[in-house]
PQR file with spaces between the fields and no chain letter, atoms N, CA, C, O and H, PARSE charges and radii, in Angstrom:
ATOM       1  N    UNK     1      17.024  108.641  171.673 -0.4000 1.5000
ATOM       2  CA   UNK     1      17.078  109.575  172.769 -0.0000 2.0000
ATOM       3  C    UNK     1      18.130  109.148  173.792  0.5500 1.7000
ATOM       4  O    UNK     1      18.936  109.972  174.224 -0.5500 1.4000
ATOM       5  N    UNK     2      18.134  107.898  174.178 -0.4000 1.5000
ATOM       6  CA   UNK     2      19.095  107.440  175.175 -0.0000 2.0000
ATOM       7  C    UNK     2      20.513  107.350  174.629  0.5500 1.7000
ATOM       8  O    UNK     2      21.474  107.362  175.398 -0.5500 1.4000
ATOM       9  H    UNK     2      17.479  107.228  173.827  0.4000 1.0000
ATOM      10  N    UNK     3      20.653  107.262  173.318 -0.4000 1.5000
ATOM      11  CA   UNK     3      21.998  107.153  172.750 -0.0000 2.0000
ATOM      12  C    UNK     3      22.765  108.466  172.815  0.5500 1.7000
ATOM      13  O    UNK     3      23.977  108.473  172.600 -0.5500 1.4000
ATOM      14  H    UNK     3      19.872  107.252  172.693  0.4000 1.0000
ATOM      15  N    UNK     4      22.094  109.576  173.106 -0.4000 1.5000
ATOM      16  CA   UNK     4      22.756  110.877  173.170 -0.0000 2.0000
ATOM      17  C    UNK     4      23.127  111.277  174.596  0.5500 1.7000
ATOM      18  O    UNK     4      23.541  112.414  174.826 -0.5500 1.4000
ATOM      19  H    UNK     4      21.109  109.570  173.281  0.4000 1.0000
ATOM      20  N    UNK     5      22.989  110.378  175.540 -0.4000 1.5000
ATOM      21  CA   UNK     5      23.331  110.697  176.928 -0.0000 2.0000
ATOM      22  C    UNK     5      24.841  110.845  177.041  0.5500 1.7000
ATOM      23  O    UNK     5      25.589  109.986  176.576 -0.5500 1.4000
ATOM      24  H    UNK     5      22.653  109.455  175.354  0.4000 1.0000
ATOM      25  N    UNK     6      25.284  111.920  177.651 -0.4000 1.5000
ATOM      26  CA   UNK     6      26.701  112.148  177.894 -0.0000 2.0000
ATOM      27  C    UNK     6      27.441  112.859  176.789  0.5500 1.7000
ATOM      28  O    UNK     6      28.620  113.168  176.959 -0.5500 1.4000
ATOM      29  H    UNK     6      24.676  112.618  178.029  0.4000 1.0000
ATOM      30  N    UNK     7      26.804  113.137  175.656 -0.4000 1.5000
ATOM      31  CA   UNK     7      27.497  113.817  174.562 -0.0000 2.0000
ATOM      32  C    UNK     7      27.820  115.260  174.917  0.5500 1.7000
ATOM      33  O    UNK     7      28.925  115.726  174.639 -0.5500 1.4000
ATOM      34  H    UNK     7      25.846  112.886  175.518  0.4000 1.0000
ATOM      35  N    UNK     8      26.906  115.957  175.508 -0.4000 1.5000
ATOM      36  CA   UNK     8      27.098  117.362  175.858 -0.0000 2.0000
ATOM      37  C    UNK     8      27.370  117.483  177.354  0.5500 1.7000
ATOM      38  O    UNK     8      26.636  118.158  178.076 -0.5500 1.4000
ATOM      39  H    UNK     8      26.009  115.578  175.734  0.4000 1.0000
ATOM      40  N    UNK     9      28.412  116.834  177.802 -0.4000 1.5000
ATOM      41  CA   UNK     9      28.686  116.796  179.232 -0.0000 2.0000
ATOM      42  C    UNK     9      29.142  118.148  179.766  0.5500 1.7000
ATOM      43  O    UNK     9      28.951  118.431  180.948 -0.5500 1.4000
ATOM      44  H    UNK     9      29.008  116.286  177.216  0.4000 1.0000
ATOM      45  N    UNK    10      29.739  118.987  178.926 -0.4000 1.5000
ATOM      46  CA   UNK    10      30.206  120.295  179.364 -0.0000 2.0000
ATOM      47  C    UNK    10      29.164  121.393  179.167  0.5500 1.7000
ATOM      48  O    UNK    10      29.419  122.556  179.478 -0.5500 1.4000
ATOM      49  H    UNK    10      29.894  118.756  177.966  0.4000 1.0000
ATOM      50  N    UNK    11      28.032  121.037  178.668 -0.4000 1.5000
ATOM      51  CA   UNK    11      26.990  122.028  178.413 -0.0000 2.0000
ATOM      52  C    UNK    11      26.409  122.529  179.737  0.5500 1.7000
ATOM      53  O    UNK    11      26.106  121.736  180.629 -0.5500 1.4000
ATOM      54  H    UNK    11      27.825  120.092  178.415  0.4000 1.0000
ATOM      55  N    UNK    12      26.258  123.836  179.854 -0.4000 1.5000
ATOM      56  CA   UNK    12      25.681  124.418  181.071 -0.0000 2.0000
ATOM      57  C    UNK    12      24.167  124.247  181.039  0.5500 1.7000
ATOM      58  O    UNK    12      23.526  124.444  180.007 -0.5500 1.4000
ATOM      59  H    UNK    12      26.504  124.479  179.129  0.4000 1.0000
ATOM      60  N    UNK    13      23.635  123.894  182.138 -0.4000 1.5000
ATOM      61  CA   UNK    13      22.182  123.793  182.249 -0.0000 2.0000
ATOM      62  C    UNK    13      21.769  124.356  183.602  0.5500 1.7000
ATOM      63  O    UNK    13      22.557  124.404  184.546 -0.5500 1.4000
ATOM      64  H    UNK    13      24.156  123.734  182.977  0.4000 1.0000
ATOM      65  N    UNK    14      20.507  124.780  183.669 -0.4000 1.5000
ATOM      66  CA   UNK    14      19.985  125.416  184.869 -0.0000 2.0000
ATOM      67  C    UNK    14      19.261  124.378  185.725  0.5500 1.7000
ATOM      68  O    UNK    14      18.444  123.597  185.235 -0.5500 1.4000
ATOM      69  H    UNK    14      19.866  124.741  182.902  0.4000 1.0000
ATOM      70  N    UNK    15      19.581  124.394  186.994 -0.4000 1.5000
ATOM      71  CA   UNK    15      18.925  123.468  187.908 -0.0000 2.0000
ATOM      72  C    UNK    15      17.573  123.981  188.379  0.5500 1.7000
ATOM      73  O    UNK    15      16.745  123.210  188.865 -0.5500 1.4000
ATOM      74  H    UNK    15      20.244  125.028  187.392  0.4000 1.0000
ATOM      75  N    UNK    16      17.350  125.280  188.236 -0.4000 1.5000
ATOM      76  CA   UNK    16      16.073  125.846  188.665 -0.0000 2.0000
ATOM      77  C    UNK    16      14.985  125.505  187.646  0.5500 1.7000
ATOM      78  O    UNK    16      15.174  125.625  186.436 -0.5500 1.4000
ATOM      79  H    UNK    16      18.023  125.906  187.841  0.4000 1.0000
ATOM      80  N    UNK    17      13.873  125.089  188.166 -0.4000 1.5000
ATOM      81  CA   UNK    17      12.768  124.778  187.261 -0.0000 2.0000
ATOM      82  C    UNK    17      12.088  126.066  186.820  0.5500 1.7000
ATOM      83  O    UNK    17      12.125  127.079  187.518 -0.5500 1.4000
ATOM      84  H    UNK    17      13.719  124.992  189.150  0.4000 1.0000
ATOM      85  N    UNK    18      11.481  126.007  185.676 -0.4000 1.5000
ATOM      86  CA   UNK    18      10.772  127.169  185.149 -0.0000 2.0000
ATOM      87  C    UNK    18       9.409  127.257  185.824  0.5500 1.7000
ATOM      88  O    UNK    18       8.675  126.272  185.903 -0.5500 1.4000
ATOM      89  H    UNK    18      11.451  125.184  185.109  0.4000 1.0000
ATOM      90  N    UNK    19       9.090  128.431  186.301 -0.4000 1.5000
ATOM      91  CA   UNK    19       7.784  128.620  186.921 -0.0000 2.0000
ATOM      92  C    UNK    19       6.776  128.968  185.839  0.5500 1.7000
ATOM      93  O    UNK    19       7.025  129.806  184.972 -0.5500 1.4000
ATOM      94  H    UNK    19       9.686  129.231  186.237  0.4000 1.0000
ATOM      95  N    UNK    20       5.645  128.308  185.914 -0.4000 1.5000
ATOM      96  CA   UNK    20       4.589  128.565  184.945 -0.0000 2.0000
ATOM      97  C    UNK    20       3.471  129.319  185.647  0.5500 1.7000
ATOM      98  O    UNK    20       3.182  129.077  186.818 -0.5500 1.4000
ATOM      99  H    UNK    20       5.443  127.627  186.618  0.4000 1.0000
ATOM     100  N    UNK    21       2.864  130.213  184.937 -0.4000 1.5000
ATOM     101  CA   UNK    21       1.700  130.921  185.455 -0.0000 2.0000
ATOM     102  C    UNK    21       0.453  130.181  185.012  0.5500 1.7000
ATOM     103  O    UNK    21       0.077  130.211  183.840 -0.5500 1.4000
ATOM     104  H    UNK    21       3.099  130.410  183.985  0.4000 1.0000
ATOM     105  N    UNK    22      -0.176  129.524  185.953 -0.4000 1.5000
ATOM     106  CA   UNK    22      -1.401  128.787  185.663 -0.0000 2.0000
ATOM     107  C    UNK    22      -2.579  129.650  186.110  0.5500 1.7000
ATOM     108  O    UNK    22      -2.985  129.616  187.272 -0.5500 1.4000
ATOM     109  H    UNK    22       0.129  129.499  186.905  0.4000 1.0000
ATOM     110  N    UNK    23      -3.111  130.411  185.184 -0.4000 1.5000
ATOM     111  CA   UNK    23      -4.178  131.357  185.516 -0.0000 2.0000
ATOM     112  C    UNK    23      -5.449  130.660  185.976  0.5500 1.7000
ATOM     113  O    UNK    23      -6.132  131.146  186.878 -0.5500 1.4000
ATOM     114  H    UNK    23      -2.781  130.439  184.240  0.4000 1.0000
ATOM     115  N    UNK    24      -5.772  129.519  185.361 -0.4000 1.5000
ATOM     116  CA   UNK    24      -6.985  128.804  185.756 -0.0000 2.0000
ATOM     117  C    UNK    24      -6.882  128.308  187.196  0.5500 1.7000
ATOM     118  O    UNK    24      -7.845  128.386  187.959 -0.5500 1.4000
ATOM     119  H    UNK    24      -5.217  129.125  184.629  0.4000 1.0000
ATOM     120  N    UNK    25      -5.694  127.792  187.564 -0.4000 1.5000
ATOM     121  CA   UNK    25      -5.494  127.329  188.938 -0.0000 2.0000
ATOM     122  C    UNK    25      -5.597  128.498  189.915  0.5500 1.7000
ATOM     123  O    UNK    25      -6.209  128.371  190.976 -0.5500 1.4000
ATOM     124  H    UNK    25      -4.912  127.728  186.944  0.4000 1.0000
ATOM     125  N    UNK    26      -5.004  129.627  189.563 -0.4000 1.5000
ATOM     126  CA   UNK    26      -5.065  130.800  190.441 -0.0000 2.0000
ATOM     127  C    UNK    26      -6.492  131.305  190.599  0.5500 1.7000
ATOM     128  O    UNK    26      -6.890  131.713  191.690 -0.5500 1.4000
ATOM     129  H    UNK    26      -4.507  129.730  188.701  0.4000 1.0000
ATOM     130  N    UNK    27      -7.267  131.279  189.513 -0.4000 1.5000
ATOM     131  CA   UNK    27      -8.672  131.699  189.597 -0.0000 2.0000
ATOM     132  C    UNK    27      -9.472  130.755  190.487  0.5500 1.7000
ATOM     133  O    UNK    27     -10.273  131.196  191.311 -0.5500 1.4000
ATOM     134  H    UNK    27      -6.943  130.948  188.626  0.4000 1.0000
ATOM     135  N    UNK    28      -9.249  129.451  190.317 -0.4000 1.5000
ATOM     136  CA   UNK    28      -9.963  128.473  191.136 -0.0000 2.0000
ATOM     137  C    UNK    28      -9.574  128.607  192.604  0.5500 1.7000
ATOM     138  O    UNK    28     -10.422  128.498  193.490 -0.5500 1.4000
ATOM     139  H    UNK    28      -8.598  129.092  189.647  0.4000 1.0000
ATOM     140  N    UNK    29      -8.297  128.841  192.854 -0.4000 1.5000
ATOM     141  CA   UNK    29      -7.838  128.993  194.230 -0.0000 2.0000
ATOM     142  C    UNK    29      -8.414  130.248  194.867  0.5500 1.7000
ATOM     143  O    UNK    29      -8.813  130.228  196.032 -0.5500 1.4000
ATOM     144  H    UNK    29      -7.609  128.929  192.134  0.4000 1.0000
ATOM     145  N    UNK    30      -8.460  131.338  194.110 -0.4000 1.5000
ATOM     146  CA   UNK    30      -9.018  132.573  194.671 -0.0000 2.0000
ATOM     147  C    UNK    30     -10.520  132.432  194.889  0.5500 1.7000
ATOM     148  O    UNK    30     -11.055  132.971  195.857 -0.5500 1.4000
ATOM     149  H    UNK    30      -8.136  131.354  193.164  0.4000 1.0000
ATOM     150  N    UNK    31     -11.207  131.713  194.000 -0.4000 1.5000
ATOM     151  CA   UNK    31     -12.643  131.485  194.199 -0.0000 2.0000
ATOM     152  C    UNK    31     -12.878  130.657  195.459  0.5500 1.7000
ATOM     153  O    UNK    31     -13.793  130.943  196.231 -0.5500 1.4000
ATOM     154  H    UNK    31     -10.772  131.275  193.213  0.4000 1.0000
ATOM     155  N    UNK    32     -12.059  129.638  195.664 -0.4000 1.5000
ATOM     156  CA   UNK    32     -12.190  128.805  196.861 -0.0000 2.0000
ATOM     157  C    UNK    32     -11.907  129.637  198.104  0.5500 1.7000
ATOM     158  O    UNK    32     -12.605  129.519  199.112 -0.5500 1.4000
ATOM     159  H    UNK    32     -11.316  129.405  195.037  0.4000 1.0000
ATOM     160  N    UNK    33     -10.876  130.480  198.026 -0.4000 1.5000
ATOM     161  CA   UNK    33     -10.527  131.340  199.158 -0.0000 2.0000
ATOM     162  C    UNK    33     -11.668  132.312  199.450  0.5500 1.7000
ATOM     163  O    UNK    33     -12.017  132.525  200.611 -0.5500 1.4000
ATOM     164  H    UNK    33     -10.310  130.575  197.208  0.4000 1.0000
ATOM     165  N    UNK    34     -12.249  132.901  198.410 -0.4000 1.5000
ATOM     166  CA   UNK    34     -13.370  133.819  198.606 -0.0000 2.0000
ATOM     167  C    UNK    34     -14.585  133.091  199.161  0.5500 1.7000
ATOM     168  O    UNK    34     -15.332  133.642  199.970 -0.5500 1.4000
ATOM     169  H    UNK    34     -11.966  132.728  197.467  0.4000 1.0000
ATOM     170  N    UNK    35     -14.780  131.840  198.720 -0.4000 1.5000
ATOM     171  CA   UNK    35     -15.906  131.054  199.224 -0.0000 2.0000
ATOM     172  C    UNK    35     -15.749  130.800  200.722  0.5500 1.7000
ATOM     173  O    UNK    35     -16.723  130.875  201.471 -0.5500 1.4000
ATOM     174  H    UNK    35     -14.173  131.392  198.064  0.4000 1.0000
ATOM     175  N    UNK    36     -14.538  130.503  201.153 -0.4000 1.5000
ATOM     176  CA   UNK    36     -14.290  130.268  202.578 -0.0000 2.0000
ATOM     177  C    UNK    36     -14.538  131.544  203.370  0.5500 1.7000
ATOM     178  O    UNK    36     -15.128  131.498  204.450 -0.5500 1.4000
ATOM     179  H    UNK    36     -13.747  130.443  200.544  0.4000 1.0000
ATOM     180  N    UNK    37     -14.092  132.684  202.843 -0.4000 1.5000
ATOM     181  CA   UNK    37     -14.307  133.960  203.528 -0.0000 2.0000
ATOM     182  C    UNK    37     -15.799  134.281  203.599  0.5500 1.7000
ATOM     183  O    UNK    37     -16.290  134.720  204.638 -0.5500 1.4000
ATOM     184  H    UNK    37     -13.613  132.721  201.966  0.4000 1.0000
ATOM     185  N    UNK    38     -16.521  134.063  202.499 -0.4000 1.5000
ATOM     186  CA   UNK    38     -17.965  134.328  202.487 -0.0000 2.0000
ATOM     187  C    UNK    38     -18.695  133.422  203.469  0.5500 1.7000
ATOM     188  O    UNK    38     -19.619  133.858  204.156 -0.5500 1.4000
ATOM     189  H    UNK    38     -16.123  133.706  201.654  0.4000 1.0000
ATOM     190  N    UNK    39     -18.276  132.157  203.531 -0.4000 1.5000
ATOM     191  CA   UNK    39     -18.909  131.213  204.446 -0.0000 2.0000
ATOM     192  C    UNK    39     -18.663  131.623  205.896  0.5500 1.7000
ATOM     193  O    UNK    39     -19.573  131.565  206.723 -0.5500 1.4000
ATOM     194  H    UNK    39     -17.526  131.803  202.973  0.4000 1.0000
ATOM     195  N    UNK    40     -17.437  132.036  206.203 -0.4000 1.5000
ATOM     196  CA   UNK    40     -17.122  132.467  207.568 -0.0000 2.0000
ATOM     197  C    UNK    40     -17.915  133.724  207.926  0.5500 1.7000
ATOM     198  O    UNK    40     -18.407  133.854  209.046 -0.5500 1.4000
ATOM     199  H    UNK    40     -16.698  132.083  205.531  0.4000 1.0000
ATOM     200  N    UNK    41     -18.035  134.646  206.971 -0.4000 1.5000
ATOM     201  CA   UNK    41     -18.811  135.864  207.219 -0.0000 2.0000
ATOM     202  C    UNK    41     -20.284  135.534  207.428  0.5500 1.7000
ATOM     203  O    UNK    41     -20.934  136.116  208.297 -0.5500 1.4000
ATOM     204  H    UNK    41     -17.635  134.540  206.061  0.4000 1.0000
ATOM     205  N    UNK    42     -20.813  134.607  206.640 -0.4000 1.5000
ATOM     206  CA   UNK    42     -22.215  134.212  206.788 -0.0000 2.0000
ATOM     207  C    UNK    42     -22.451  133.554  208.146  0.5500 1.7000
ATOM     208  O    UNK    42     -23.466  133.809  208.794 -0.5500 1.4000
ATOM     209  H    UNK    42     -20.285  134.134  205.934  0.4000 1.0000
ATOM     210  N    UNK    43     -21.519  132.715  208.572 -0.4000 1.5000
ATOM     211  CA   UNK    43     -21.646  132.080  209.885 -0.0000 2.0000
ATOM     212  C    UNK    43     -21.602  133.117  211.001  0.5500 1.7000
ATOM     213  O    UNK    43     -22.379  133.041  211.953 -0.5500 1.4000
ATOM     214  H    UNK    43     -20.694  132.508  208.046  0.4000 1.0000
ATOM     215  N    UNK    44     -20.695  134.084  210.886 -0.4000 1.5000
ATOM     216  CA   UNK    44     -20.587  135.138  211.895 -0.0000 2.0000
ATOM     217  C    UNK    44     -21.858  135.977  211.943  0.5500 1.7000
ATOM     218  O    UNK    44     -22.362  136.289  213.022 -0.5500 1.4000
ATOM     219  H    UNK    44     -20.064  134.145  210.113  0.4000 1.0000
ATOM     220  N    UNK    45     -22.374  136.338  210.774 -0.4000 1.5000
ATOM     221  CA   UNK    45     -23.605  137.130  210.709 -0.0000 2.0000
ATOM     222  C    UNK    45     -24.778  136.356  211.294  0.5500 1.7000
ATOM     223  O    UNK    45     -25.591  136.916  212.030 -0.5500 1.4000
ATOM     224  H    UNK    45     -21.965  136.085  209.898  0.4000 1.0000
ATOM     225  N    UNK    46     -24.867  135.078  210.969 -0.4000 1.5000
ATOM     226  CA   UNK    46     -25.960  134.248  211.462 -0.0000 2.0000
ATOM     227  C    UNK    46     -25.909  134.115  212.976  0.5500 1.7000
ATOM     228  O    UNK    46     -26.931  134.266  213.646 -0.5500 1.4000
ATOM     229  H    UNK    46     -24.207  134.624  210.371  0.4000 1.0000
ATOM     230  N    UNK    47     -24.737  133.836  213.520 -0.4000 1.5000
ATOM     231  CA   UNK    47     -24.636  133.671  214.972 -0.0000 2.0000
ATOM     232  C    UNK    47     -24.877  134.991  215.699  0.5500 1.7000
ATOM     233  O    UNK    47     -25.485  135.009  216.769 -0.5500 1.4000
ATOM     234  H    UNK    47     -23.907  133.713  212.976  0.4000 1.0000
ATOM     235  N    UNK    48     -24.404  136.095  215.123 -0.4000 1.5000
ATOM     236  CA   UNK    48     -24.636  137.405  215.742 -0.0000 2.0000
ATOM     237  C    UNK    48     -26.120  137.742  215.760  0.5500 1.7000
ATOM     238  O    UNK    48     -26.642  138.205  216.774 -0.5500 1.4000
ATOM     239  H    UNK    48     -23.910  136.080  214.254  0.4000 1.0000
ATOM     240  N    UNK    49     -26.804  137.510  214.638 -0.4000 1.5000
ATOM     241  CA   UNK    49     -28.241  137.780  214.580 -0.0000 2.0000
ATOM     242  C    UNK    49     -28.999  136.894  215.561  0.5500 1.7000
ATOM     243  O    UNK    49     -29.919  137.356  216.237 -0.5500 1.4000
ATOM     244  H    UNK    49     -26.380  137.134  213.814  0.4000 1.0000
ATOM     245  N    UNK    50     -28.615  135.621  215.638 -0.4000 1.5000
ATOM     246  CA   UNK    50     -29.307  134.703  216.547 -0.0000 2.0000
ATOM     247  C    UNK    50     -29.123  135.135  217.995  0.5500 1.7000
ATOM     248  O    UNK    50     -30.074  135.097  218.776 -0.5500 1.4000
ATOM     249  H    UNK    50     -27.868  135.245  215.089  0.4000 1.0000
ATOM     250  N    UNK    51     -27.919  135.542  218.359 -0.4000 1.5000
ATOM     251  CA   UNK    51     -27.677  135.974  219.743 -0.0000 2.0000
ATOM     252  C    UNK    51     -28.447  137.249  220.071  0.5500 1.7000
ATOM     253  O    UNK    51     -29.038  137.358  221.145 -0.5500 1.4000
ATOM     254  H    UNK    51     -27.147  135.572  217.724  0.4000 1.0000
ATOM     255  N    UNK    52     -28.444  138.207  219.159 -0.4000 1.5000
ATOM     256  CA   UNK    52     -29.183  139.453  219.389 -0.0000 2.0000
ATOM     257  C    UNK    52     -30.679  139.171  219.484  0.5500 1.7000
ATOM     258  O    UNK    52     -31.373  139.757  220.314 -0.5500 1.4000
ATOM     259  H    UNK    52     -27.963  138.119  218.286  0.4000 1.0000
ATOM     260  N    UNK    53     -31.173  138.273  218.635 -0.4000 1.5000
ATOM     261  CA   UNK    53     -32.592  137.924  218.665 -0.0000 2.0000
ATOM     262  C    UNK    53     -32.961  137.267  219.992  0.5500 1.7000
ATOM     263  O    UNK    53     -34.000  137.586  220.569 -0.5500 1.4000
ATOM     264  H    UNK    53     -30.609  137.796  217.960  0.4000 1.0000
ATOM     265  N    UNK    54     -32.125  136.353  220.480 -0.4000 1.5000
ATOM     266  CA   UNK    54     -32.416  135.687  221.750 -0.0000 2.0000
ATOM     267  C    UNK    54     -32.383  136.666  222.917  0.5500 1.7000
ATOM     268  O    UNK    54     -33.213  136.575  223.822 -0.5500 1.4000
ATOM     269  H    UNK    54     -31.281  136.094  220.011  0.4000 1.0000
ATOM     270  N    UNK    55     -31.443  137.594  222.908 -0.4000 1.5000
ATOM     271  CA   UNK    55     -31.391  138.606  223.969 -0.0000 2.0000
ATOM     272  C    UNK    55     -32.634  139.483  223.904  0.5500 1.7000
ATOM     273  O    UNK    55     -33.212  139.815  224.939 -0.5500 1.4000
ATOM     274  H    UNK    55     -30.769  137.667  222.173  0.4000 1.0000
ATOM     275  N    UNK    56     -33.047  139.860  222.705 -0.4000 1.5000
ATOM     276  CA   UNK    56     -34.236  140.699  222.545 -0.0000 2.0000
ATOM     277  C    UNK    56     -35.487  139.975  223.036  0.5500 1.7000
ATOM     278  O    UNK    56     -36.317  140.568  223.725 -0.5500 1.4000
ATOM     279  H    UNK    56     -32.578  139.591  221.864  0.4000 1.0000
ATOM     280  N    UNK    57     -35.623  138.712  222.687 -0.4000 1.5000
ATOM     281  CA   UNK    57     -36.787  137.937  223.136 -0.0000 2.0000
ATOM     282  C    UNK    57     -36.766  137.791  224.651  0.5500 1.7000
ATOM     283  O    UNK    57     -37.806  137.907  225.299 -0.5500 1.4000
ATOM     284  H    UNK    57     -34.949  138.231  222.126  0.4000 1.0000
ATOM     285  N    UNK    58     -35.608  137.541  225.211 -0.4000 1.5000
ATOM     286  CA   UNK    58     -35.506  137.390  226.670 -0.0000 2.0000
ATOM     287  C    UNK    58     -35.872  138.684  227.381  0.5500 1.7000
ATOM     288  O    UNK    58     -36.606  138.661  228.370 -0.5500 1.4000
ATOM     289  H    UNK    58     -34.763  137.446  224.684  0.4000 1.0000
ATOM     290  N    UNK    59     -35.372  139.809  226.893 -0.4000 1.5000
ATOM     291  CA   UNK    59     -35.698  141.093  227.513 -0.0000 2.0000
ATOM     292  C    UNK    59     -37.177  141.419  227.372  0.5500 1.7000
ATOM     293  O    UNK    59     -37.779  141.979  228.288 -0.5500 1.4000
ATOM     294  H    UNK    59     -34.776  139.828  226.090  0.4000 1.0000
ATOM     295  N    UNK    60     -37.770  141.072  226.230 -0.4000 1.5000
ATOM     296  CA   UNK    60     -39.209  141.301  226.050 -0.0000 2.0000
ATOM     297  C    UNK    60     -40.031  140.437  227.000  0.5500 1.7000
ATOM     298  O    UNK    60     -41.036  140.893  227.544 -0.5500 1.4000
ATOM     299  H    UNK    60     -37.281  140.617  225.486  0.4000 1.0000
ATOM     300  N    UNK    61     -39.605  139.190  227.200 -0.4000 1.5000
ATOM     301  CA   UNK    61     -40.327  138.315  228.128 -0.0000 2.0000
ATOM     302  C    UNK    61     -40.227  138.844  229.553  0.5500 1.7000
ATOM     303  O    UNK    61     -41.211  138.835  230.292 -0.5500 1.4000
ATOM     304  H    UNK    61     -38.788  138.819  226.758  0.4000 1.0000
ATOM     305  N    UNK    62     -39.038  139.306  229.939 -0.4000 1.5000
ATOM     306  CA   UNK    62     -38.863  139.860  231.284 -0.0000 2.0000
ATOM     307  C    UNK    62     -39.676  141.145  231.425  0.5500 1.7000
ATOM     308  O    UNK    62     -40.333  141.364  232.443 -0.5500 1.4000
ATOM     309  H    UNK    62     -38.238  139.313  229.338  0.4000 1.0000
ATOM     310  N    UNK    63     -39.626  141.988  230.400 -0.4000 1.5000
ATOM     311  CA   UNK    63     -40.369  143.250  230.442 -0.0000 2.0000
ATOM     312  C    UNK    63     -41.868  143.042  230.483  0.5500 1.7000
ATOM     313  O    UNK    63     -42.571  143.770  231.183 -0.5500 1.4000
ATOM     314  H    UNK    63     -39.092  141.810  229.573  0.4000 1.0000
ATOM     315  N    UNK    64     -42.370  142.069  229.751 -0.4000 1.5000
ATOM     316  CA   UNK    64     -43.812  141.811  229.730 -0.0000 2.0000
ATOM     317  C    UNK    64     -44.290  141.126  231.009  0.5500 1.7000
ATOM     318  O    UNK    64     -45.458  141.258  231.375 -0.5500 1.4000
ATOM     319  H    UNK    64     -41.799  141.478  229.182  0.4000 1.0000
ATOM     320  N    UNK    65     -43.424  140.412  231.679 -0.4000 1.5000
ATOM     321  CA   UNK    65     -43.842  139.727  232.904 -0.0000 2.0000
ATOM     322  C    UNK    65     -43.898  140.671  234.102  0.5500 1.7000
ATOM     323  O    UNK    65     -44.505  140.354  235.125 -0.5500 1.4000
ATOM     324  H    UNK    65     -42.475  140.305  231.381  0.4000 1.0000
ATOM     325  N    UNK    66     -43.270  141.815  233.968 -0.4000 1.5000
ATOM     326  CA   UNK    66     -43.281  142.775  235.091 -0.0000 2.0000
ATOM     327  C    UNK    66     -44.521  143.560  235.054  0.5500 1.7000
ATOM     328  O    UNK    66     -44.732  144.423  235.907 -0.5500 1.4000
ATOM     329  H    UNK    66     -42.776  142.073  233.137  0.4000 1.0000
């Protein structure tokens, strides 16, 4: 292999690397991305429900004390 270095010095070659489509990597990346979105949505839903519940309990306590 090393003995053939320099033989084809005038041969044209491409400096750009070939891009490969790695479907498994893309699927894993999209699953991870979807997991992050689902987690953020779950956190938002949880905090929204907790805040609404606390406001409702507070208003009920104020209403019942009057």
